[in-house]
N, CA, C and O atoms as CSV, one atom per row, in Angstrom:
chain,resi,resn,atom,element,x,y,z
A,1,MET,N,N,0.799,-1.299,0.077
A,1,MET,CA,C,0.291,0.103,-0.008
A,1,MET,C,C,1.075,1.471,0.153
A,1,MET,O,O,1.995,1.820,0.893
A,2,GLU,N,N,0.369,2.080,-0.799
A,2,GLU,CA,C,1.639,3.064,-1.058
A,2,GLU,C,C,0.588,4.555,0.041
A,2,GLU,O,O,-0.585,4.927,0.059
A,3,ARG,N,N,1.818,4.946,0.751
A,3,ARG,CA,C,1.905,6.171,1.508
A,3,ARG,C,C,1.008,7.323,1.207
A,3,ARG,O,O,1.289,7.638,0.051
A,4,VAL,N,N,0.082,8.106,1.650
A,4,VAL,CA,C,-0.493,9.444,1.470
A,4,VAL,C,C,0.299,10.650,2.099
A,4,VAL,O,O,0.475,10.922,3.287
A,5,PRO,N,N,0.604,11.112,1.286
A,5,PRO,CA,C,1.049,12.767,1.373
A,5,PRO,C,C,1.087,13.263,2.971
A,5,PRO,O,O,-0.094,13.354,3.309
A,6,HIS,N,N,1.767,13.544,3.853
A,6,HIS,CA,C,1.426,14.276,4.891
A,6,HIS,C,C,0.815,13.177,5.963
A,6,HIS,O,O,0.396,13.801,6.938
A,7,THR,N,N,0.585,11.475,6.145
A,7,THR,CA,C,0.448,10.873,6.416
A,7,THR,C,C,1.603,11.093,7.831
A,7,THR,O,O,1.327,12.226,8.225
A,8,ASP,N,N,2.420,10.691,8.488
A,8,ASP,CA,C,3.485,11.370,9.401
A,8,ASP,C,C,3.354,12.511,9.757
A,8,ASP,O,O,4.409,12.583,10.388
A,9,ALA,N,N,2.844,13.623,9.885
A,9,ALA,CA,C,2.218,14.868,10.137
A,9,ALA,C,C,0.513,14.622,10.954
A,9,ALA,O,O,0.262,15.042,12.083
A,10,LEU,N,N,-0.526,13.832,10.037
A,10,LEU,CA,C,-1.436,14.409,10.580
A,10,LEU,C,C,-1.506,12.183,11.847
A,10,LEU,O,O,-2.327,11.785,12.672
A,11,ASP,N,N,-0.235,11.508,11.274
A,11,ASP,CA,C,0.065,10.599,12.578
A,11,ASP,C,C,0.249,10.578,13.567
A,11,ASP,O,O,0.006,9.775,14.469
A,12,SER,N,N,1.125,12.293,13.443
A,12,SER,CA,C,1.753,12.553,14.705
A,12,SER,C,C,0.905,13.546,15.109
A,12,SER,O,O,1.036,13.443,16.329
A,13,TYR,N,N,-0.043,14.631,14.898
A,13,TYR,CA,C,-1.364,15.192,14.862
A,13,TYR,C,C,-2.605,14.852,16.125
A,13,TYR,O,O,-3.298,15.541,16.872
A,14,LEU,N,N,-2.384,13.136,15.814
A,14,LEU,CA,C,-3.618,12.676,16.154
A,14,LEU,C,C,-3.270,11.474,17.746
A,14,LEU,O,O,-3.749,10.806,18.663
A,15,ARG,N,N,-2.102,11.943,17.065
A,15,ARG,CA,C,-1.378,10.763,18.591
A,15,ARG,C,C,-1.496,11.961,19.800
A,15,ARG,O,O,-2.236,11.668,20.739
A,16,ASP,N,N,-0.710,13.509,19.851
A,16,ASP,CA,C,-0.609,14.141,20.649
A,16,ASP,C,C,-2.481,14.622,20.643
A,16,ASP,O,O,-2.906,15.346,21.543
A,17,VAL,N,N,-3.155,14.247,19.839
A,17,VAL,CA,C,-4.552,14.847,20.298
A,17,VAL,C,C,-4.561,13.623,21.493
A,17,VAL,O,O,-4.704,14.052,22.638
A,18,ILE,N,N,-4.433,12.249,21.353
A,18,ILE,CA,C,-4.889,11.271,21.581
A,18,ILE,C,C,-4.577,11.790,23.276
A,18,ILE,O,O,-5.393,11.581,24.174
A,19,ALA,N,N,-3.304,12.461,23.482
A,19,ALA,CA,C,-2.421,12.154,24.734
A,19,ALA,C,C,-2.934,13.156,25.516
A,19,ALA,O,O,-3.101,13.036,26.729
A,20,THR,N,N,-3.210,14.203,24.839
A,20,THR,CA,C,-3.947,15.511,25.444
A,20,THR,C,C,-5.111,14.553,26.056
A,20,THR,O,O,-4.922,14.155,27.205
A,21,LEU,N,N,-6.148,14.200,25.471
A,21,LEU,CA,C,-7.517,13.854,25.599
A,21,LEU,C,C,-7.496,12.993,26.924
A,21,LEU,O,O,-8.252,13.212,27.871
A,22,TYR,N,N,-6.190,11.613,26.874
A,22,TYR,CA,C,-6.030,10.919,27.742
A,22,TYR,C,C,-5.321,11.811,28.793
A,22,TYR,O,O,-4.532,11.182,29.498
A,23,SER,N,N,-5.439,13.302,29.087
A,23,SER,CA,C,-4.796,14.165,29.591
A,23,SER,C,C,-5.818,14.501,30.822
A,23,SER,O,O,-6.146,14.364,32.001
A,24,ALA,N,N,-5.945,14.831,30.054
A,24,ALA,CA,C,-7.456,16.055,30.500
A,24,ALA,C,C,-8.517,14.689,31.325
A,24,ALA,O,O,-8.450,14.612,32.552
A,25,THR,N,N,-9.237,13.911,30.721
A,25,THR,CA,C,-9.714,12.870,31.437
A,25,THR,C,C,-9.280,12.173,32.703
A,25,THR,O,O,-9.924,12.031,33.743
A,26,ASN,N,N,-7.906,11.716,32.373
A,26,ASN,CA,C,-7.592,11.324,33.600
A,26,ASN,C,C,-7.789,12.077,34.423
A,26,ASN,O,O,-8.542,11.757,35.342
A,27,GLN,N,N,-7.090,13.551,34.385
A,27,GLN,CA,C,-6.913,14.016,34.905
A,27,GLN,C,C,-8.710,14.878,36.189
A,27,GLN,O,O,-8.621,15.416,37.293
A,28,GLY,N,N,-9.654,14.689,35.570
A,28,GLY,CA,C,-10.753,14.859,35.475
A,28,GLY,C,C,-11.157,13.879,36.853
A,28,GLY,O,O,-11.338,14.017,38.063
A,29,ILE,N,N,-11.168,12.922,35.921
A,29,ILE,CA,C,-11.640,11.559,36.785
A,29,ILE,C,C,-10.372,11.651,38.477
A,29,ILE,O,O,-10.662,11.153,39.564
A,30,LYS,N,N,-9.344,12.250,38.229
A,30,LYS,CA,C,-8.528,11.686,39.719
A,30,LYS,C,C,-9.148,12.780,40.620
A,30,LYS,O,O,-8.622,13.009,41.710
A,31,HIS,N,N,-10.568,13.673,40.097
A,31,HIS,CA,C,-10.891,15.020,40.873
A,31,HIS,C,C,-11.817,14.610,41.477
A,31,HIS,O,O,-12.080,14.759,42.670
A,32,LEU,N,N,-12.177,14.254,40.958
A,32,LEU,CA,C,-14.371,13.398,41.044
A,32,LEU,C,C,-15.093,13.770,42.008
A,32,LEU,O,O,-16.244,14.195,41.913
A,33,GLU,N,N,-13.928,13.516,43.824
A,33,GLU,CA,C,-14.446,13.385,44.082
A,33,GLU,C,C,-14.554,15.103,44.892
A,33,GLU,O,O,-15.480,15.764,45.363
A,34,ASP,N,N,-13.014,15.318,44.714
A,34,ASP,CA,C,-12.591,17.278,45.588
A,34,ASP,C,C,-12.597,17.550,44.977
A,34,ASP,O,O,-11.413,17.866,45.090
A,35,ASP,N,N,-12.987,18.109,43.458
A,35,ASP,CA,C,-12.422,19.484,42.684
A,35,ASP,C,C,-13.937,19.626,41.320
A,35,ASP,O,O,-13.567,19.663,40.146
A,36,PRO,N,N,-14.892,19.667,41.490
A,36,PRO,CA,C,-15.733,19.166,40.779
A,36,PRO,C,C,-15.586,20.847,39.383
A,36,PRO,O,O,-15.920,20.848,38.198
A,37,ALA,N,N,-15.058,21.851,40.103
A,37,ALA,CA,C,-14.734,23.383,38.580
A,37,ALA,C,C,-13.979,22.291,37.860
A,37,ALA,O,O,-14.629,21.805,36.934
A,38,LEU,N,N,-12.880,21.823,38.028
A,38,LEU,CA,C,-11.406,21.082,38.124
A,38,LEU,C,C,-11.953,20.079,37.419
A,38,LEU,O,O,-11.152,20.004,36.487
A,39,VAL,N,N,-12.866,19.158,37.200
A,39,VAL,CA,C,-13.917,17.990,36.508
A,39,VAL,C,C,-14.837,18.668,35.321
A,39,VAL,O,O,-15.129,18.243,34.203
A,40,GLU,N,N,-15.219,20.040,36.085
A,40,GLU,CA,C,-15.400,20.348,34.310
A,40,GLU,C,C,-15.094,20.801,33.763
A,40,GLU,O,O,-15.561,21.242,32.713
A,41,ARG,N,N,-14.161,20.898,34.228
A,41,ARG,CA,C,-12.796,22.382,32.391
A,41,ARG,C,C,-12.595,21.027,32.233
A,41,ARG,O,O,-12.523,20.911,31.009
A,42,SER,N,N,-12.476,20.071,32.654
A,42,SER,CA,C,-11.608,18.476,31.757
A,42,SER,C,C,-12.558,18.331,30.571
A,42,SER,O,O,-12.213,18.161,29.402
A,43,ILE,N,N,-14.135,18.446,31.161
A,43,ILE,CA,C,-15.418,18.289,30.300
A,43,ILE,C,C,-14.834,18.944,28.801
A,43,ILE,O,O,-14.534,18.599,27.658
A,44,ARG,N,N,-14.920,20.330,29.834
A,44,ARG,CA,C,-15.188,21.289,28.819
A,44,ARG,C,C,-13.667,21.304,27.265
A,44,ARG,O,O,-13.876,21.776,26.147
A,45,ASP,N,N,-11.844,20.442,27.871
A,45,ASP,CA,C,-11.181,20.286,27.402
A,45,ASP,C,C,-11.902,19.237,25.951
A,45,ASP,O,O,-11.988,19.280,24.724
A,46,CYS,N,N,-12.219,18.524,26.893
A,46,CYS,CA,C,-12.488,17.564,25.853
A,46,CYS,C,C,-13.289,17.869,25.132
A,46,CYS,O,O,-12.942,17.514,24.006
A,47,GLN,N,N,-14.202,18.343,25.123
A,47,GLN,CA,C,-14.757,19.036,24.255
A,47,GLN,C,C,-14.590,19.733,23.174
A,47,GLN,O,O,-15.117,19.307,22.146
A,48,GLU,N,N,-13.712,21.143,23.127
A,48,GLU,CA,C,-12.978,22.066,22.409
A,48,GLU,C,C,-12.057,20.584,21.594
A,48,GLU,O,O,-12.217,20.736,20.383
A,49,ILE,N,N,-11.243,19.350,21.845
A,49,ILE,CA,C,-10.575,19.182,21.554
A,49,ILE,C,C,-11.636,18.032,20.742
A,49,ILE,O,O,-11.046,17.347,19.907
A,50,LEU,N,N,-12.184,17.930,20.800
A,50,LEU,CA,C,-13.233,16.374,19.666
A,50,LEU,C,C,-14.045,17.704,18.748
A,50,LEU,O,O,-14.564,17.380,17.679
A,51,ASP,N,N,-14.108,18.765,19.071
A,51,ASP,CA,C,-14.716,19.779,18.052
A,51,ASP,C,C,-13.957,19.788,17.182
A,51,ASP,O,O,-14.325,19.289,16.118
A,52,VAL,N,N,-12.335,20.466,17.307
A,52,VAL,CA,C,-11.895,20.375,16.405
A,52,VAL,C,C,-11.539,19.131,16.084
A,52,VAL,O,O,-10.974,19.404,15.025
A,53,ILE,N,N,-11.403,17.617,16.212
A,53,ILE,CA,C,-11.219,16.887,15.456
A,53,ILE,C,C,-12.429,16.620,14.768
A,53,ILE,O,O,-12.141,16.248,13.630
A,54,MET,N,N,-13.414,16.638,14.913
A,54,MET,CA,C,-14.925,16.393,14.644
A,54,MET,C,C,-14.914,17.430,13.053
A,54,MET,O,O,-15.056,16.926,11.939
A,55,GLU,N,N,-14.752,18.642,13.258
A,55,GLU,CA,C,-14.146,19.538,11.777
A,55,GLU,C,C,-13.492,19.270,10.324
A,55,GLU,O,O,-13.767,19.473,9.141
A,56,GLY,N,N,-12.406,18.660,11.151
A,56,GLY,CA,C,-12.240,17.470,9.958
A,56,GLY,C,C,-10.797,18.823,9.401
A,56,GLY,O,O,-9.976,18.118,8.814
A,57,ASP,N,N,-10.392,19.961,9.384
A,57,ASP,CA,C,-9.823,20.495,9.045
A,57,ASP,C,C,-8.085,19.815,8.895
A,57,ASP,O,O,-7.168,20.410,9.460
A,58,VAL,N,N,-7.845,18.654,8.154
A,58,VAL,CA,C,-6.835,17.797,8.394
A,58,VAL,C,C,-5.767,19.265,7.793
A,58,VAL,O,O,-4.681,19.116,8.352
A,59,LYS,N,N,-5.734,20.235,7.115
A,59,LYS,CA,C,-5.039,20.646,6.136
A,59,LYS,C,C,-4.148,21.470,6.975
A,59,LYS,O,O,-2.966,21.783,6.832
A,60,GLU,N,N,-5.127,21.776,8.001
A,60,GLU,CA,C,-4.665,22.957,9.310
A,60,GLU,C,C,-4.158,21.737,10.338
A,60,GLU,O,O,-3.883,22.092,11.484
A,61,TRP,N,N,-4.095,21.104,10.185
A,61,TRP,CA,C,-3.315,19.765,11.605
A,61,TRP,C,C,-2.311,20.014,10.698
A,61,TRP,O,O,-1.432,20.467,11.430
A,62,VAL,N,N,-1.835,20.011,9.486
A,62,VAL,CA,C,-0.532,19.034,9.721
A,62,VAL,C,C,0.072,20.491,8.633
A,62,VAL,O,O,0.912,20.301,7.754
A,63,GLY,N,N,-0.420,21.610,8.858
A,63,GLY,CA,C,-0.079,22.787,8.376
A,63,GLY,C,C,-0.095,22.879,6.452
A,63,GLY,O,O,0.524,23.758,5.854
A,64,ALA,N,N,-0.642,22.159,5.981
A,64,ALA,CA,C,-0.545,22.009,4.329
A,64,ALA,C,C,-1.012,23.589,3.810
A,64,ALA,O,O,-1.582,24.454,4.474
A,65,THR,N,N,-0.574,23.636,2.426
A,65,THR,CA,C,-0.715,24.998,2.369
A,65,THR,C,C,-2.195,24.772,1.582
A,65,THR,O,O,-2.660,23.755,2.096
A,66,ALA,N,N,-2.993,25.196,0.718
A,66,ALA,CA,C,-4.155,24.869,-0.283
A,66,ALA,C,C,-4.292,25.305,-1.433
A,66,ALA,O,O,-5.260,24.961,-2.112
């Protein structure tokens, strides 16, 4: 199978997204009982990240020019 241009950049970007989501959810879960405001911030952070992914602007993610 032939590689698609920008695959490495896209893979790297998505790896970073997954790591950031993991960190945000982990932070929220750790503080479920003692810091509801931090949990809400974690949820908002995850929502913002997922909104960017759902927009699907791959060219922006990999820094490609149109």
